[in-house]
C-alpha positions as MATLAB code, in Angstrom:
seq = 'MAGGFLQYHEPSIVQILILISFFFFLSLAAWLSAKFIRADIIGQIAVGIIYGTPLANILLETWQETFLALGYIGLILIIFEGGLTTRLDLLKANFLQSNVGAATGVLFPIGLSYLLLYLGFGYGAVEVFIIGAALSATSLGTTFAVISSASKDVDLSQTRVGTVLISAAVIDDVSGLVMSSIISDLGGLSEGGGESLGWVIGRPILASALMAILTPILTKWFFAPIFRKFIEPRFHVYDHMLNIVLMVLVLCAFISIAAYAGTSILFGAFLAGTFLTYLPSKTPEGPFNVLTREEGEQNKDRSPTFVHTFEAYLMDVQEYLMAPLFFASIGFAIPFVSLWTGKAIWRGVVYTLLMAFAKVVVGVWIPVWDYFTTRKANAQDAEAEASPTKLNKQSRKGTWASAALLGSAMVARGEIGLLIVQIGYNETSYVSEDGFLTAIWAILLNTIIGPITVGLLVKYYGKTIGDSSWGVQAPIGEESEKSNRAVQPDALELGRRGLGEA';
ca = [
     -10.953   36.286   -2.606;
      -8.128   38.846   -2.871;
      -8.976   42.117   -1.219;
     -11.641   40.572    0.971;
     -11.882   40.970    4.701;
     -13.244   39.230    7.748;
     -16.381   40.863    9.036;
     -15.960   41.967   12.615;
     -18.547   40.568   15.013;
     -18.539   41.224   18.703;
     -18.340   37.904   20.588;
     -21.469   37.036   22.531;
     -21.441   37.367   26.301;
     -21.725   33.569   26.590;
     -18.597   33.058   24.473;
     -16.689   35.655   26.464;
     -17.687   34.086   29.794;
     -16.735   30.605   28.544;
     -13.264   31.782   27.533;
     -12.747   33.678   30.784;
     -13.802   30.650   32.839;
     -11.618   28.319   30.752;
      -8.435   30.312   31.336;
      -9.334   30.964   34.964;
      -9.847   27.269   35.713;
      -6.651   26.402   33.831;
      -4.735   28.597   36.278;
      -6.724   27.489   39.328;
      -6.405   23.789   38.496;
      -2.675   24.185   37.922;
      -2.273   25.908   41.298;
      -4.330   23.288   43.154;
      -2.596   20.289   41.577;
       0.827   21.889   42.144;
      -0.027   22.528   45.799;
      -1.425   19.088   46.620;
       0.264   16.646   44.227;
       3.294   18.675   43.061;
       2.312   18.380   39.383;
       0.453   21.384   37.946;
       0.016   19.806   34.503;
      -2.484   17.260   35.855;
      -5.020   19.964   36.642;
      -4.601   21.501   33.194;
      -5.191   18.136   31.491;
      -8.337   17.669   33.606;
      -9.678   21.096   32.546;
      -9.034   20.133   28.919;
     -11.044   16.941   29.361;
     -13.967   18.813   30.949;
     -14.123   21.781   28.569;
     -13.233   19.818   25.431;
     -14.941   17.211   23.271;
     -14.250   14.268   25.633;
     -16.739   15.403   28.296;
     -18.802   18.624   28.383;
     -17.738   19.988   24.960;
     -18.128   23.547   26.217;
     -15.550   25.001   23.837;
     -16.380   25.297   20.159;
     -14.538   22.806   17.968;
     -12.773   25.626   16.116;
     -11.566   26.999   19.457;
     -10.214   23.598   20.441;
      -8.349   23.334   17.142;
      -6.919   26.826   17.662;
      -5.874   26.060   21.235;
      -4.279   22.816   20.068;
      -2.173   24.737   17.536;
      -1.216   27.409   20.074;
      -0.490   24.702   22.626;
       1.846   22.978   20.201;
       3.752   26.243   19.816;
       3.934   26.211   23.607;
       5.399   22.703   23.454;
       7.981   23.888   20.923;
       8.924   26.746   23.267;
       9.240   24.337   26.202;
      11.635   22.146   24.213;
      13.494   25.186   22.855;
      14.009   26.473   26.392;
      15.254   23.031   27.379;
      17.864   23.206   24.620;
      18.925   26.699   25.724;
      19.450   25.657   29.360;
      20.769   22.094   28.952;
      24.307   21.588   30.207;
      26.117   20.377   27.105;
      29.249   19.667   29.112;
      27.262   17.231   31.278;
      25.510   15.866   28.205;
      28.853   15.042   26.640;
      30.250   13.563   29.859;
      27.174   11.331   30.343;
      26.525   10.462   26.702;
      26.888    6.700   27.232;
      24.572    6.628   30.248;
      21.968    8.645   28.343;
      21.995    6.297   25.366;
      21.826    3.176   27.528;
      18.903    4.659   29.449;
      17.143    5.697   26.246;
      17.588    2.247   24.694;
      16.151    0.654   27.834;
      13.226    3.096   27.741;
      12.385    2.054   24.179;
      13.042   -1.698   24.241;
      11.356   -2.537   27.555;
       7.926   -1.026   26.714;
       7.839   -2.736   23.308;
       9.124   -6.066   24.649;
       6.782   -6.147   27.654;
       3.880   -5.091   25.410;
       4.366   -8.257   23.366;
       4.382  -10.365   26.531;
       1.081   -8.952   27.796;
      -0.865   -7.758   24.752;
       0.214  -10.347   22.180;
       0.535  -13.449   24.370;
      -1.957  -12.446   27.089;
      -4.710  -10.395   25.436;
      -4.383  -11.834   21.923;
      -3.815   -8.558   20.039;
      -2.199   -8.657   16.594;
       1.584   -8.448   16.203;
       1.578   -5.151   14.245;
      -1.054   -3.713   16.591;
       1.154   -4.514   19.585;
       4.136   -2.881   17.896;
       2.161    0.327   17.336;
       0.894    0.391   20.934;
       4.353   -0.460   22.273;
       5.868    2.304   20.146;
       3.355    4.770   21.609;
       4.304    3.735   25.143;
       8.033    3.827   24.393;
       8.000    7.624   23.915;
       8.658    9.871   26.895;
       6.759   13.160   26.931;
       9.355   15.884   26.377;
       6.902   18.618   27.238;
       5.970   16.967   30.516;
       9.615   16.205   31.313;
      10.749   19.808   30.910;
       7.658   21.137   32.702;
       8.243   18.834   35.673;
      11.955   19.663   35.810;
      11.303   23.405   35.818;
       8.558   23.354   38.450;
       9.395   20.411   40.714;
      11.582   22.166   43.256;
      12.810   25.606   44.210;
      15.718   24.111   46.184;
      17.529   22.401   43.313;
      17.536   23.174   39.589;
      17.233   19.714   38.079;
      18.391   20.938   34.666;
      21.820   21.625   36.204;
      22.178   18.180   37.788;
      23.837   15.140   36.344;
      20.687   13.027   36.685;
      18.645   15.820   35.084;
      20.976   15.908   32.095;
      20.750   12.144   31.644;
      16.963   12.407   31.949;
      16.662   15.180   29.354;
      18.923   13.518   26.800;
      17.312   10.087   27.293;
      13.843   11.654   26.938;
      14.928   13.473   23.768;
      16.271   10.238   22.268;
      13.128    8.314   23.271;
      10.913   11.028   21.829;
      12.821   11.114   18.551;
      12.635    7.319   18.391;
       8.890    7.472   19.040;
       8.345   10.109   16.384;
      10.452    8.146   13.913;
       8.200    5.163   14.584;
       5.122    7.408   14.226;
       6.337    8.388   10.755;
       6.656    4.717    9.906;
       3.228    3.910   11.355;
       1.670    6.823    9.476;
       2.770    5.231    6.190;
       1.764    1.697    7.150;
      -1.801    2.494    6.099;
      -0.663    3.322    2.578;
       1.555    0.274    2.443;
      -1.287   -2.002    3.563;
      -3.386   -0.657    0.679;
      -0.640   -1.287   -1.840;
       0.346    2.334   -2.338;
       2.861    4.800   -0.990;
       6.633    4.557   -0.814;
       8.742    1.445   -0.310;
       8.986    0.047    3.210;
      12.745    0.599    3.289;
      12.429    4.322    2.595;
       9.484    4.694    4.988;
      11.619    3.263    7.799;
      14.948    4.688    6.710;
      14.067    8.315    5.999;
      13.185    9.497    9.533;
      16.069    7.494   11.012;
      18.541    8.940    8.513;
      17.182   12.483    8.944;
      17.407   12.313   12.742;
      20.923   10.890   12.670;
      22.165   13.491   10.178;
      20.715   16.377   12.188;
      22.194   15.021   15.416;
      25.639   14.610   13.827;
      25.845   17.636   11.534;
      24.451   20.238   13.963;
      27.312   20.112   16.526;
      29.954   19.737   13.784;
      28.738   22.691   11.713;
      28.092   24.774   14.823;
      31.571   24.278   16.243;
      33.613   24.541   13.057;
      31.547   26.886   10.867;
      28.725   28.899   12.431;
      30.312   29.681   15.826;
      33.643   30.956   14.378;
      31.813   33.166   11.867;
      29.452   34.531   14.524;
      32.257   35.244   16.996;
      34.551   36.915   14.460;
      32.209   38.927   12.252;
      28.814   39.245   13.983;
      29.331   39.227   17.735;
      31.461   42.436   17.956;
      28.515   44.521   16.662;
      25.615   42.170   17.411;
      25.579   42.804   21.158;
      25.030   46.547   20.762;
      21.262   46.073   20.339;
      20.921   43.638   23.246;
      17.528   41.875   23.359;
      16.262   43.099   19.977;
      18.795   41.230   17.835;
      18.790   38.301   20.260;
      15.074   37.695   19.772;
      15.347   38.128   15.993;
      18.128   35.536   15.781;
      16.262   33.189   18.135;
      13.128   33.287   15.974;
      15.092   32.795   12.741;
      17.148   29.894   14.098;
      14.135   28.179   15.686;
      12.081   28.465   12.485;
      15.011   27.231   10.398;
      15.617   24.169   12.563;
      11.986   23.082   12.877;
      11.490   23.593    9.119;
      14.551   21.498    8.294;
      13.362   18.801   10.687;
       9.834   18.794    9.231;
      10.893   18.623    5.582;
      13.645   16.104    6.320;
      11.093   13.778    7.871;
      12.035   13.850   11.557;
      10.505   15.476   14.646;
      10.170   19.252   14.762;
      10.520   18.944   18.547;
      13.973   17.495   17.983;
      14.667   20.462   15.732;
      13.525   22.848   18.482;
      15.888   21.212   20.986;
      18.814   21.418   18.565;
      17.990   25.079   17.878;
      18.345   25.866   21.583;
      21.689   24.092   21.913;
      22.916   25.748   18.691;
      22.191   29.254   20.002;
      23.796   28.623   23.359;
      27.036   27.483   21.772;
      27.366   30.423   19.342;
      28.747   33.231   21.590;
      32.397   33.233   22.619;
      33.100   31.936   26.122;
      36.162   34.084   26.887;
      35.924   36.469   29.873;
      36.079   39.391   27.439;
      33.163   38.075   25.358;
      30.096   40.364   25.436;
      27.746   37.466   26.241;
      29.833   36.252   29.187;
      27.713   37.875   31.903;
      26.439   36.573   35.224;
      23.133   38.442   35.374;
      20.670   39.953   32.933;
      21.181   43.388   34.472;
      24.918   43.227   33.783;
      24.221   42.581   30.100;
      21.563   45.285   29.845;
      23.401   48.054   31.704;
      26.934   47.719   30.294;
      27.575   49.003   26.779;
      30.222   46.354   26.056;
      28.080   43.488   27.389;
      24.899   41.797   26.203;
      22.171   39.652   27.772;
      22.434   36.006   26.806;
      19.817   34.177   24.754;
      18.547   32.633   27.998;
      18.086   36.130   29.434;
      16.166   37.213   26.336;
      13.940   34.143   26.586;
      13.230   34.995   30.216;
      12.452   38.630   29.385;
      10.200   38.152   26.361;
       8.949   34.567   26.142;
       8.950   33.001   29.597;
       5.721   34.574   30.862;
       3.668   33.919   27.741;
       4.960   30.350   27.663;
       4.334   29.669   31.351;
       0.918   31.305   31.693;
      -0.614   30.856   28.243;
       1.088   28.528   25.772;
       2.085   25.680   28.105;
      -1.349   25.523   29.832;
      -3.000   25.380   26.403;
      -0.679   22.536   25.414;
      -1.571   20.412   28.430;
      -5.261   21.266   28.028;
      -5.022   20.090   24.404;
      -3.821   16.712   25.681;
      -7.127   16.552   27.546;
      -8.984   17.367   24.306;
      -7.486   14.239   22.713;
      -8.539   11.729   25.379;
     -11.719    9.696   24.611;
     -12.830   10.003   28.220;
     -16.338    8.497   28.092;
     -15.317    5.424   26.064;
     -12.719    4.508   28.672;
     -15.302    3.615   31.320;
     -16.137   -0.001   30.535;
     -15.132   -2.872   32.781;
     -12.955   -4.535   30.158;
     -11.201   -1.305   29.185;
     -10.553   -0.369   32.816;
      -9.004   -3.625   34.025;
      -6.912   -4.131   30.911;
      -5.854   -0.497   30.986;
      -4.835   -0.597   34.655;
      -2.829   -3.818   34.239;
      -1.089   -2.425   31.166;
      -0.478    0.889   32.967;
       1.390   -0.852   35.790;
       3.478   -2.847   33.332;
       4.330    0.261   31.311;
       5.204    2.227   34.446;
       7.657   -0.542   35.364;
       9.034   -0.501   31.802;
      10.192    3.096   32.302;
      11.041    2.990   36.014;
      13.577    0.262   35.226;
      15.648    2.897   33.381;
      16.661    4.275   36.786;
      18.427    1.013   37.675;
      21.326    2.069   35.456;
      22.343    4.766   37.964;
      23.317    2.386   40.821;
      24.738   -0.032   38.238;
      26.910    2.746   36.828;
      27.985    3.837   40.321;
      28.855    0.250   41.225;
      31.184   -0.236   38.260;
      32.646    3.261   38.676;
      33.436    2.505   42.334;
      34.998   -0.839   41.457;
      37.159    0.811   38.820;
      38.246    3.537   41.232;
      39.092    0.982   43.928;
      41.099   -1.063   41.476;
      43.114    2.018   40.496;
      43.706    3.025   44.093;
      43.871   -0.175   46.112;
      45.555    1.587   49.033;
      42.853    4.236   49.451;
      41.221    4.286   52.872;
      37.588    3.266   53.125;
      35.093    6.118   53.448;
      33.221    6.474   56.758;
      30.057    4.416   57.047;
      27.901    7.529   57.369;
      29.299    8.939   54.132;
      28.696    5.630   52.343;
      25.094    5.537   53.515;
      24.540    9.129   52.417;
      26.101    8.410   49.027;
      23.936    5.311   48.532;
      20.848    7.282   49.547;
      21.627    9.938   46.943;
      22.266    7.298   44.286;
      18.982    5.475   44.865;
      17.025    8.736   45.123;
      18.523    9.815   41.784;
      17.654    6.426   40.301;
      14.052    6.730   41.484;
      13.869   10.262   40.082;
      15.193    9.227   36.664;
      12.863    6.238   36.393;
       9.804    8.164   37.586;
      10.433   11.139   35.304;
      10.593    8.798   32.281;
       7.114    7.399   33.031;
       4.987   10.236   31.559;
       4.009    9.600   27.910;
       1.736   12.536   27.103;
       1.487   14.110   23.677;
       3.786   11.818   21.690;
       2.131    8.634   22.941;
      -1.317   10.002   22.088;
      -0.097   11.071   18.654;
       1.356    7.664   17.799;
      -1.593    5.567   18.972;
      -4.112    7.893   17.281;
      -2.164    7.640   14.026;
      -2.267    3.859   14.354;
      -5.992    3.857   15.138;
      -7.160    6.475   12.633;
      -4.792    5.975    9.696;
      -4.177    2.215    9.655;
      -6.348   -0.877    9.902;
      -4.150   -2.578   12.486;
      -5.229   -1.043   15.824;
      -8.578   -2.235   17.201;
     -10.819   -0.178   19.486;
      -9.919   -2.429   22.447;
      -6.220   -1.911   21.809;
      -6.713    1.827   21.370;
      -8.542    2.193   24.701;
      -5.984    0.034   26.515;
      -3.190    2.256   25.193;
      -5.077    5.455   26.104;
      -5.540    4.246   29.687;
      -1.824    3.523   30.001;
      -0.793    6.851   28.456;
      -3.219    8.858   30.603;
      -2.435    7.153   33.920;
       1.326    7.161   33.327;
       1.199   10.865   32.485;
      -0.482   11.381   35.870;
       1.650    8.943   37.888;
       5.018   10.182   36.602;
       4.805   13.886   37.530;
       3.186   13.150   40.906;
       5.960   10.717   41.821;
       8.672   13.113   40.673;
       7.109   15.945   42.665;
       7.064   13.881   45.842;
      10.617   12.625   45.314;
      11.968   16.129   44.811;
       9.966   17.450   47.761;
      11.462   14.930   50.202;
      14.796   14.046   48.565;
      15.600   17.092   46.425;
      18.502   18.241   48.599;
      19.847   14.694   48.852;
      19.827   14.396   45.058;
      21.375   17.853   44.591;
      24.247   17.042   46.980;
      24.939   13.582   45.560;
      27.334   12.597   42.766;
      24.304   12.782   40.427;
      23.373   16.277   41.606;
      24.513   19.781   40.678;
      27.916   19.679   38.981;
      30.568   22.335   38.510;
      31.234   23.225   34.859;
      33.382   20.462   33.390;
      36.726   21.441   31.918;
      36.378   25.129   32.753;
      39.528   26.970   33.768;
      39.740   27.891   37.423;
      40.129   31.612   36.777;
      36.886   31.635   34.789;
      34.966   29.641   37.367;
      36.036   32.071   40.068;
      34.585   35.164   38.395;
      31.613   35.066   40.742;
      30.747   33.392   43.996;
      27.223   32.231   43.178;
      26.061   32.691   39.554;
      22.428   31.804   38.996;
      21.563   28.289   37.855;
      20.810   29.126   34.230;
      24.043   31.065   33.884;
      25.994   28.212   35.459;
      24.624   25.966   32.736;
      25.365   28.538   30.047;
      28.976   28.954   31.127;
      29.553   25.221   31.007;
      28.371   24.926   27.414;
      31.453   26.380   25.803;
      33.643   23.563   27.034;
      31.389   20.820   25.637;
];
């Protein structure tokens, strides 16, 4: 009732020790899995399985629900950071490759699912579509987490292959969440209620398309000019304070629009990051055009960028609290004990291998694209001398390493796959228990296989990828006098400076 209050009770020593051990083992498991298999998220998922309902059920159910909510905020922050640091100039330059890769990453899992599950295992047609839709989504949270932690030698977010990966994963995730919205309403349709099938399918597709189209148009022609002319000259005076206020307002606005429009709030979080990065002016005299955070903080006529503010105020809480809770919450949602039957295991393993192939095949487009690009270049310059054999071998090695990286990084399904298949299992009558367990096996194993493979690839071929034509790129379209302002700007700032030319 109004005016009431929550009675304060000191937590018991058992509860306190459980929480301390939970967060300690989250950090320890992340460190161990990062050290030995180059994928810290695997350890955090394992701790979630052990402490959560699937296995020991040590945490209270209300705690698990709270951690799931906090973890989802962590996921939103991961995606938001990805939007802030994504190279929009590279995204624009590789738009076709990204869309082709994304289409492959959606169509192959669904198509191959029908070959195995429908023709081989005898599952129903709608059931196979739901499972295939779950396995068509690429885990955005896992993708950004792997990119940020895979290597200290090369910043994958600033590479051409990393940009294609991020944009393809975003498109796949949006496609998966659009299909999850459709699946969520299939239960009502099967019972004769709810909205028409056309609107159920069309609304999330229309909402996603409109947000993707209108955001860059309105940002470039309306919001950015207003911000640069009327707000920016006084905005930078308060440095981080106004930055964080604007970041919170924009993020909340975008995820709210996405939620009420019927599309993914994760897509809204990504768009919010790209929107903020484009707002400030990119001229050398602009207050946000700084190379380091210290330059923005110490000069009265300069300001830290939104990336700098994220690093100062949100990075630590995201990295050490929110993100671990998100990956632990994935563990909460895995029916671990039910997975261990002979039938579930062999079907799950076979389907896992097929679904891993269905995403790895996305990487084939990189050598295909290089092949046609080389042919086109040779046709335009027939008199050009052939490159030395050593250079050709090195170039091919970089191309195939980039292809393997792209395909492997698309393998992890994670949170979106679990969400879709659980919606199909819990809210419709189409997904059987056998189909549900088969899908869970594939989602779980692919979420483990993908980050491990990426970690190993970056460990042994990171420099090769970074030096290849699919590696770190100079800002596209930037004037030479701007690009020469500093000898070695940091990686995030290099990405930020390239955004204005997108």
